[in-house]
N, C-alpha and C positions, 0 to 999 in steps of 0.2 A: 706705328700703325697697328692698331689692334682690331680693326674692323675691315671688312671687304669694301673695296672702292671700285666703281665702274668707270671705265675710261669713256670720255665723251667723244673722243676722236682718236685716230691712230697716233700712238706716241712711242718714242724710243726711250727706254728706261735704262739707266746705269746706276742711279742712286735714288733711293726712296727715303723721303723725310729727312734728308741730310745725314743720316746715320747708318743706313743699310746700303752697302756697296756691292754691286753684282760683279762676279768674276768676268762676265761678258755681257754687253748690252743686249737687250731683247725688245722686240716690238710687241706692243699690246694694242690690239685692234679696238675700234669703236664698239662699245657695248660689252666688251669682255671685262670680267671682274678679276681683281688681283688682291692679294694679301700676303703678309709675311708669316711664315711658319717659324716662330721663334725657337722652338725646340730643335729644329733641324737646320736653322740658318739658311732658309730658302725662300725665294719669292715664288709664290704659286699663282698661276694664271689659269682661270677657267676659260678654256677656248670654245666651249659649247659642245653639245652632243655628248656629254659625259667625259670629255677629255680635259685633263688638268696637266699642265706642264710645270715643272719645278726647275728653278734656276738658282744655282749655288751662289752664296755671297758671304759677307761678314759684317758684323756690327761694329761701328766706330762711335763710341760714346765718349 
């Protein structure tokens, strides 16, 4: 995933694109945008109002 994706509904994420595995599952709300920060091995979630959360993970290729 090299682009931002907007969730259409509330989702619980533990794996992204079959190759990025989160250390702990996280909820992403409807309308929130998420992407992978490849440099830091993190899932980033734009929660709105200028707040971005980062969730550690690893790549399995």
